[in-house]
C-alpha positions as CSV (number, residue, x, y, z in Angstrom):
1,M,-28.5,-14.3,11.1
2,A,-25.4,-14.5,8.9
3,D,-27.1,-12.1,6.4
4,L,-27.8,-9.6,9.1
5,V,-24.2,-9.7,10.4
6,G,-22.9,-9.3,6.9
7,E,-25.2,-6.3,6.3
8,L,-24.1,-4.6,9.6
9,K,-20.5,-5.1,8.6
10,R,-21.1,-3.7,5.2
11,R,-22.7,-0.6,6.7
12,R,-19.8,0.0,9.1
13,V,-17.4,-0.2,6.2
14,L,-19.4,2.3,4.2
15,R,-19.6,4.7,7.1
16,R,-15.8,4.8,7.2
17,R,-15.7,5.3,3.4
18,R,-18.1,8.2,3.3
19,P,-16.2,11.5,2.8
20,P,-16.6,14.3,5.3
21,E,-18.6,17.4,4.5
22,L,-16.2,19.6,2.4
23,K,-16.7,23.4,2.3
24,V,-16.1,25.3,-0.9
25,G,-15.3,29.0,-1.1
26,S,-12.4,31.2,-2.2
27,G,-9.8,28.8,-0.8
28,A,-6.4,29.4,0.7
29,T,-4.1,32.2,-0.2
30,K,-1.9,29.8,-2.2
31,P,-3.4,27.0,-4.3
32,T,-3.0,23.9,-2.2
33,I,-3.1,20.2,-3.0
34,Y,-5.3,18.4,-0.4
35,Y,-5.1,14.6,-0.1
36,L,-8.4,13.4,1.4
37,C,-7.7,10.7,3.9
38,P,-9.8,8.6,6.4
39,N,-9.3,8.8,10.1
40,N,-7.8,5.3,10.4
41,P,-5.5,4.9,13.4
42,E,-4.4,1.4,12.4
43,P,-1.3,0.7,10.3
44,A,-2.1,1.0,6.5
45,G,0.5,1.4,3.8
46,G,-1.8,3.4,1.6
47,I,-2.3,6.1,4.2
48,R,1.5,6.3,4.8
49,A,1.9,6.8,1.0
50,I,-0.5,9.8,1.2
51,Y,1.5,11.3,4.0
52,R,4.7,10.8,1.9
53,H,3.2,12.4,-1.2
54,V,2.4,15.5,0.9
55,D,5.9,15.6,2.4
56,L,7.5,15.4,-1.0
57,L,5.2,18.1,-2.5
58,N,5.9,20.5,0.4
59,A,9.6,19.9,0.2
60,A,9.4,20.9,-3.5
61,G,7.6,24.1,-2.7
62,R,4.2,23.0,-3.7
63,P,1.7,23.6,-0.8
64,A,0.0,20.4,0.2
65,A,-1.8,18.8,3.2
66,V,-3.4,15.6,4.3
67,L,-7.1,16.4,4.8
68,H,-8.5,14.1,7.5
69,H,-12.2,14.0,8.3
70,T,-11.8,15.8,11.7
71,D,-9.6,18.4,13.2
72,G,-6.8,17.1,15.4
73,F,-6.4,13.6,13.9
74,R,-2.9,12.4,12.9
75,C,-1.6,8.9,12.2
76,D,1.1,8.1,14.8
77,W,2.1,4.5,13.9
78,F,5.0,5.8,11.8
79,V,7.2,8.8,12.4
80,N,6.0,11.9,10.6
81,A,5.9,15.7,10.7
82,T,3.5,15.9,7.8
83,R,1.2,18.9,7.3
84,V,-2.2,17.6,8.4
85,L,-5.5,19.5,8.5
86,G,-9.1,18.6,9.3
87,A,-12.0,19.1,6.9
88,P,-14.0,21.3,9.3
89,S,-11.2,23.9,9.2
90,V,-10.6,24.0,5.5
91,E,-12.3,25.9,2.7
92,L,-11.5,24.5,-0.8
93,G,-11.2,27.0,-3.6
94,P,-11.3,26.7,-7.4
95,A,-7.5,26.9,-7.6
96,D,-7.0,24.0,-5.2
97,T,-6.7,20.3,-6.0
98,L,-8.5,17.5,-4.2
99,V,-6.8,14.2,-4.4
100,V,-9.2,11.3,-3.7
101,P,-8.3,7.7,-2.8
102,E,-10.1,4.8,-4.3
103,I,-11.8,3.8,-1.0
104,Y,-14.3,6.7,-1.5
105,G,-15.5,5.1,-4.7
106,P,-19.1,4.6,-3.7
107,F,-19.4,8.3,-2.8
108,L,-17.5,10.1,-5.5
109,D,-20.7,11.8,-6.7
110,R,-21.0,13.5,-3.2
111,L,-17.7,15.4,-3.6
112,P,-18.2,19.2,-4.1
113,R,-17.6,20.8,-7.4
114,G,-15.1,23.6,-7.5
115,P,-11.6,22.3,-6.9
116,R,-10.0,20.2,-9.5
117,R,-10.1,16.5,-8.7
118,I,-7.4,13.9,-9.0
119,A,-7.8,10.2,-8.2
120,F,-5.1,8.5,-6.2
121,N,-6.0,4.8,-6.8
122,Q,-3.5,2.7,-4.9
123,G,-5.6,-0.5,-5.2
124,G,-7.1,-1.0,-8.6
125,Y,-8.9,-4.2,-7.4
126,L,-10.8,-2.1,-4.8
127,T,-12.2,0.3,-7.4
128,F,-15.6,-1.2,-7.6
129,Q,-15.8,-2.4,-4.0
130,H,-19.2,-1.4,-2.5
131,V,-20.2,0.4,-5.7
132,P,-23.7,-0.6,-6.6
133,A,-24.0,-3.2,-9.3
134,G,-24.6,-1.7,-12.8
135,T,-22.9,1.5,-11.9
136,T,-19.3,2.8,-12.0
137,P,-17.3,5.2,-9.8
138,A,-17.9,8.7,-10.9
139,Y,-14.5,9.4,-12.4
140,G,-15.9,11.5,-15.2
141,D,-15.1,14.8,-13.5
142,F,-11.6,13.8,-12.6
143,E,-8.7,15.3,-14.5
144,A,-6.4,12.3,-14.1
145,A,-5.4,9.5,-11.8
146,M,-2.3,8.3,-10.1
147,T,-1.7,4.7,-9.2
148,V,1.3,2.7,-7.8
149,S,1.9,-0.2,-10.2
150,E,1.6,-1.0,-13.9
151,D,-0.9,-3.7,-13.0
152,S,-3.3,-1.2,-11.5
153,A,-2.6,1.3,-14.3
154,E,-3.6,-1.3,-16.9
155,L,-6.8,-2.2,-14.9
156,L,-7.8,1.5,-14.6
157,R,-7.1,2.3,-18.3
158,F,-9.3,-0.7,-19.3
159,A,-12.1,0.3,-16.9
160,F,-12.0,4.0,-17.7
161,P,-10.7,4.6,-21.2
162,G,-11.1,8.4,-21.0
163,L,-9.2,8.7,-17.7
164,A,-5.5,9.7,-17.9
165,V,-3.6,7.3,-15.7
166,E,0.0,7.6,-14.5
167,V,2.1,5.4,-12.2
168,V,3.8,7.2,-9.3
169,P,5.7,4.4,-7.6
170,N,5.8,3.8,-3.8
171,S,9.1,4.4,-2.0
172,I,10.7,2.2,0.6
173,Y,12.9,4.2,3.0
174,P,16.2,2.4,3.6
175,D,16.8,4.1,6.9
176,V,13.8,2.1,8.1
177,F,13.8,-1.1,6.0
178,H,17.3,-2.5,5.5
179,P,19.0,-5.9,5.9
180,A,20.3,-7.0,9.3
181,A,24.1,-6.8,9.9
182,E,24.2,-10.4,11.2
183,P,22.5,-13.6,10.0
184,P,19.0,-13.7,11.6
185,A,17.7,-16.7,13.5
186,R,15.4,-19.3,12.0
187,R,12.2,-17.2,11.7
188,L,9.4,-17.2,9.1
189,A,7.7,-13.8,8.9
190,L,4.3,-13.2,7.4
191,M,1.4,-10.8,7.3
192,P,-1.8,-12.9,7.7
193,R,-4.5,-10.3,7.5
194,K,-5.7,-10.8,3.9
195,R,-5.4,-14.6,3.7
196,P,-6.0,-16.0,7.2
197,G,-7.4,-19.3,5.9
198,D,-4.6,-19.8,3.5
199,V,-2.0,-19.2,6.3
200,E,-3.6,-21.8,8.5
201,M,-3.6,-24.3,5.6
202,I,0.0,-23.6,4.6
203,L,1.3,-24.0,8.1
204,R,-0.6,-27.2,8.6
205,L,0.8,-28.6,5.4
206,L,4.3,-27.7,6.6
207,G,3.8,-29.4,9.9
208,G,7.1,-30.7,11.3
209,R,9.1,-29.2,8.5
210,L,9.1,-26.0,10.5
211,A,10.7,-27.7,13.6
212,G,13.2,-25.2,14.9
213,W,11.6,-22.3,13.1
214,E,9.6,-19.5,14.8
215,V,6.6,-18.3,12.8
216,T,6.3,-14.5,13.3
217,P,3.0,-12.9,12.3
218,I,3.1,-9.1,11.7
219,E,-0.2,-7.6,12.7
220,G,-1.0,-4.1,13.9
221,M,2.7,-3.2,14.4
222,S,4.2,0.2,14.0
223,E,6.5,0.9,11.0
224,T,9.6,0.6,13.2
225,D,8.5,-2.7,14.8
226,T,7.5,-4.1,11.4
227,A,11.0,-3.3,10.0
228,A,12.7,-4.8,13.0
229,T,10.6,-8.0,12.7
230,L,11.4,-8.3,9.0
231,R,15.2,-7.8,9.6
232,A,15.0,-10.7,12.2
233,A,13.6,-13.2,9.7
234,P,15.5,-14.7,6.8
235,V,12.3,-15.9,5.0
236,F,9.1,-14.1,4.3
237,L,5.9,-15.7,3.1
238,A,4.1,-13.2,0.9
239,L,0.3,-13.4,1.1
240,G,-0.8,-10.7,-1.4
241,Y,-4.4,-10.7,-2.4
242,R,-5.4,-8.5,-5.3
243,E,-2.8,-6.0,-4.4
244,G,-2.3,-2.6,-5.9
245,F,1.4,-2.9,-5.4
246,G,2.5,-5.5,-2.9
247,L,4.0,-3.3,-0.2
248,P,4.6,-6.1,2.4
249,A,6.7,-8.1,-0.1
250,A,8.6,-4.9,-1.1
251,E,9.4,-4.1,2.6
252,A,10.4,-7.7,3.3
253,M,12.8,-7.6,0.3
254,A,14.2,-4.3,1.4
255,S,14.9,-5.9,4.8
256,G,16.9,-8.6,3.2
257,C,14.3,-11.4,3.4
258,F,14.1,-14.2,0.9
259,V,10.5,-13.8,-0.3
260,V,8.2,-16.6,-1.4
261,G,4.5,-16.7,-2.0
262,F,1.6,-14.9,-3.7
263,T,2.2,-11.6,-5.6
264,G,-1.5,-10.5,-5.5
265,F,-0.9,-9.4,-9.2
266,G,0.2,-5.9,-8.3
267,G,3.3,-7.3,-6.8
268,R,4.4,-9.2,-9.9
269,E,6.9,-6.5,-10.8
270,L,8.8,-7.2,-7.6
271,F,9.3,-10.9,-7.9
272,D,12.4,-12.0,-9.8
273,P,13.3,-15.7,-9.9
274,S,16.9,-14.9,-9.1
275,F,16.1,-13.8,-5.6
276,S,12.5,-14.8,-4.9
277,V,9.9,-17.5,-5.6
278,E,6.5,-16.5,-7.0
279,V,3.7,-19.0,-6.3
280,E,0.5,-19.2,-8.4
281,D,-2.3,-17.3,-6.7
282,G,-4.1,-19.4,-4.2
283,D,-1.8,-22.5,-4.6
284,V,-1.4,-23.3,-0.9
285,L,0.5,-26.5,-1.6
286,G,2.9,-24.7,-3.9
287,A,3.4,-22.0,-1.2
288,A,4.1,-24.7,1.5
289,K,6.6,-26.4,-0.8
290,A,8.3,-23.1,-1.5
291,V,8.5,-22.2,2.2
292,A,9.9,-25.6,3.0
293,A,12.5,-25.4,0.3
294,A,13.6,-21.9,1.4
295,C,13.8,-22.8,5.1
296,A,15.8,-26.0,4.3
297,R,18.1,-23.9,2.0
298,Y,18.7,-21.4,4.8
299,E,19.6,-24.3,7.2
300,A,22.1,-25.7,4.8
301,D,23.6,-22.5,3.4
302,P,22.5,-19.3,5.1
303,T,25.0,-17.2,3.2
304,A,23.5,-18.0,-0.1
305,V,20.0,-17.1,1.1
306,R,21.3,-13.8,2.6
307,E,23.0,-13.0,-0.7
308,D,19.6,-13.4,-2.5
309,G,18.0,-11.1,0.1
310,A,20.7,-8.5,-0.5
311,R,20.1,-8.5,-4.2
312,A,16.4,-8.1,-3.5
313,A,17.1,-5.2,-1.2
314,A,19.3,-3.6,-3.8
315,M,16.5,-3.9,-6.4
316,V,14.0,-2.3,-4.1
317,G,16.4,0.5,-3.1
318,E,17.0,1.4,-6.7
319,R,13.5,1.2,-8.2
320,F,11.5,2.4,-5.2
321,S,13.7,5.2,-3.9
322,R,12.5,8.5,-2.4
323,A,14.1,10.3,-5.3
324,N,12.3,8.3,-7.9
325,Q,9.0,8.7,-6.2
326,A,9.5,12.5,-5.9
327,A,10.5,12.8,-9.6
328,R,7.4,10.9,-10.8
329,L,5.1,12.7,-8.4
330,L,6.3,16.2,-9.3
331,G,6.3,15.3,-13.0
332,F,2.7,14.2,-12.7
333,F,1.6,17.6,-11.2
334,D,3.8,19.6,-13.6
335,R,2.1,18.0,-16.6
336,L,-1.3,18.9,-15.1
337,G,-0.2,22.5,-15.0
């Protein structure tokens, strides 16, 4: 029975990852960069990154659009006025560019020939997910790849030696994610989706040490609500698992949280011992001890913890700004010609 349930789940996942039928012809009047994107209504940082790429390209005068599977679909869990089109209404031409996320890995060979192809691999550790054993994703016809961290870039260069890979960093918008003006109450924020078992174990280990603290899970929230929840928590437990970048930790740091926990590898470039605590991957006891120490420190000296959070926010604001992302993105496409 368990095998049947697992197989049904796998088939549902694959259906969501199968690209829509894409038409090829003469294309639009102006060469356009189309970012293929699933119709996922749930909050997902990778989809928001696609929308932001499209916004930045259009702002720079380079025609671009998010290409959803169906007409009329748009993500509404974050504020956007991004140019969005549906695959049934678009005809791709040889001068157009099709940007393809890593989630379509099992079906790359089904993409039409004609437009140039670029990979946007935001999660290197997902590259081989659901790809049949003994085969590799069909990146042979791709001109280049973008990714979002040096960790994922290293993975992709090792896996595909002939593929040109560049890092286009994410951006964290300070008008959304920023520290609170006043010291927040005793709250521990976390995003449990990727490590629910580890979360339960860590909280059980902490036991009464969290007396007087509110544990605040962030699940299915809009971008605005997520930012407000992070601002209201002085400590954030990072639960990264094989991350392309570690967006939850970055958003928590931008919100002034003192971040402790797992980097998920892709988030290692975020953690600095001067304002955060990195825990060895999967070490639930280490994570519990780090949380206990952070909470006790906040109780004893909230100002010092907030100062650490402010330094983390400054780092994120400098390294993951909109301007930096735009420069790297436009540079990538300029080098493609």
